[in-house]
C-alpha positions in Angstrom: 21.2 -29.6 -18.4 18.7 -26.9 -19.1 18.6 -26.1 -22.8 16.6 -23.3 -24.5 13.6 -24.5 -26.6 14.3 -25.3 -30.2 13.4 -22.7 -32.8 13.3 -23.4 -36.5 15.7 -21.3 -38.4 13.1 -20.8 -41.2 9.5 -20.3 -41.3 7.5 -23.6 -41.8 6.2 -22.1 -45.0 9.6 -22.3 -46.6 10.6 -25.8 -45.5 11.1 -28.1 -48.5 8.0 -30.3 -49.1 9.9 -33.2 -50.6 12.2 -33.4 -47.7 9.3 -33.2 -45.2 7.5 -36.1 -47.2 10.7 -38.2 -47.1 11.2 -37.6 -43.3 7.6 -38.5 -42.6 8.3 -42.0 -44.0 11.0 -42.6 -41.4 10.2 -44.0 -38.0 10.4 -41.7 -34.9 13.2 -43.8 -33.5 15.3 -43.5 -36.6 14.7 -39.7 -36.9 15.9 -39.3 -33.3 19.0 -41.4 -33.9 19.8 -39.3 -37.0 19.9 -36.2 -34.8 22.3 -37.6 -32.1 25.5 -35.5 -31.6 28.7 -36.6 -33.3 26.8 -38.1 -36.2 27.0 -36.7 -39.7 23.6 -34.9 -39.6 23.5 -34.2 -35.9 21.0 -31.7 -34.5 23.1 -28.4 -34.6 21.8 -25.2 -33.0 23.0 -21.8 -31.8 23.2 -21.3 -28.2 19.7 -19.7 -28.1 18.1 -22.9 -29.6 17.9 -21.8 -33.2 18.2 -24.9 -35.4 21.0 -24.7 -38.0 20.8 -28.4 -39.0 17.7 -30.6 -38.4 14.8 -28.2 -39.1 12.8 -30.8 -41.2 13.4 -33.6 -38.9 12.4 -31.5 -35.9 9.2 -30.4 -37.8 8.2 -34.0 -38.4 8.9 -35.0 -34.8 6.7 -32.1 -33.6 3.9 -33.2 -35.9 4.0 -36.6 -34.2 3.8 -35.0 -30.8 7.3 -35.8 -29.7 8.9 -33.4 -27.2 12.0 -32.2 -29.1 13.4 -29.6 -26.7 15.2 -32.1 -24.5 17.1 -33.7 -27.4 20.8 -33.5 -27.2 22.5 -31.1 -29.6 25.7 -29.7 -30.9 26.0 -26.0 -30.3 27.3 -23.9 -33.1 28.7 -20.6 -32.0 29.2 -17.7 -34.5 32.7 -16.9 -35.4 33.4 -13.1 -34.9 
Protein backbone atom coordinates (compact mmCIF):
# COMPACT_ATOMS: atom_id res chain seq x y z
CA UNK A 1 0.00 0.00 0.00
CA UNK A 2 1.42 3.36 -1.03
CA UNK A 3 1.12 5.81 1.87
CA UNK A 4 1.94 9.52 1.91
CA UNK A 5 5.08 10.53 3.83
CA UNK A 6 4.59 11.28 7.49
CA UNK A 7 4.46 14.96 8.49
CA UNK A 8 4.70 16.23 12.05
CA UNK A 9 1.57 18.06 13.16
CA UNK A 10 3.69 20.56 15.06
CA UNK A 11 7.01 22.22 14.35
CA UNK A 12 9.92 20.41 15.99
CA UNK A 13 10.53 23.56 18.05
CA UNK A 14 7.33 23.05 20.03
CA UNK A 15 7.71 19.32 20.75
CA UNK A 16 7.94 18.67 24.48
CA UNK A 17 11.57 18.20 25.44
CA UNK A 18 10.82 15.91 28.41
CA UNK A 19 8.81 13.58 26.17
CA UNK A 20 11.62 13.51 23.61
CA UNK A 21 14.16 12.73 26.35
CA UNK A 22 11.95 9.91 27.62
CA UNK A 23 11.42 8.36 24.19
CA UNK A 24 15.16 8.57 23.50
CA UNK A 25 15.67 6.09 26.37
CA UNK A 26 13.42 3.50 24.71
CA UNK A 27 14.75 1.02 22.16
CA UNK A 28 13.88 1.41 18.50
CA UNK A 29 12.01 -1.91 18.55
CA UNK A 30 9.87 -0.82 21.50
CA UNK A 31 9.06 2.51 19.86
CA UNK A 32 7.97 0.72 16.69
CA UNK A 33 5.82 -1.71 18.69
CA UNK A 34 4.18 1.20 20.52
CA UNK A 35 3.07 2.69 17.19
CA UNK A 36 1.33 -0.44 15.84
CA UNK A 37 -2.31 -0.04 14.81
CA UNK A 38 -4.97 -1.15 17.27
CA UNK A 39 -2.75 -0.42 20.27
CA UNK A 40 -3.56 2.27 22.82
CA UNK A 41 -1.07 4.79 21.45
CA UNK A 42 -1.04 3.72 17.80
CA UNK A 43 0.38 5.93 15.07
CA UNK A 44 -2.64 7.97 14.01
CA UNK A 45 -2.53 10.20 10.95
CA UNK A 46 -4.76 12.12 8.61
CA UNK A 47 -5.04 10.72 5.09
CA UNK A 48 -2.38 13.22 3.93
CA UNK A 49 0.20 11.78 6.38
CA UNK A 50 -0.08 14.47 9.07
CA UNK A 51 0.61 12.79 12.42
CA UNK A 52 -2.13 13.21 15.01
CA UNK A 53 -0.65 10.81 17.60
CA UNK A 54 2.99 9.73 17.56
CA UNK A 55 4.84 12.97 16.76
CA UNK A 56 7.49 12.56 19.48
CA UNK A 57 8.14 8.88 18.77
CA UNK A 58 8.42 9.52 15.02
CA UNK A 59 10.88 12.38 15.69
CA UNK A 60 13.08 10.06 17.77
CA UNK A 61 12.94 7.28 15.18
CA UNK A 62 13.97 9.77 12.47
CA UNK A 63 16.88 10.93 14.64
CA UNK A 64 18.03 7.30 14.70
CA UNK A 65 17.85 7.08 10.91
CA UNK A 66 14.83 4.77 10.86
CA UNK A 67 12.64 5.03 7.73
CA UNK A 68 9.25 5.85 9.26
CA UNK A 69 7.14 6.49 6.16
CA UNK A 70 6.37 2.79 5.67
CA UNK A 71 5.05 2.23 9.18
CA UNK A 72 1.45 1.04 9.42
CA UNK A 73 -0.92 3.69 10.70
CA UNK A 74 -4.50 4.31 11.66
CA UNK A 75 -6.13 6.95 9.47
CA UNK A 76 -8.22 9.59 11.20
CA UNK A 77 -10.66 11.36 8.94
CA UNK A 78 -12.13 14.68 9.91
CA UNK A 79 -15.78 14.61 10.82
CA UNK A 80 -17.72 17.23 8.89
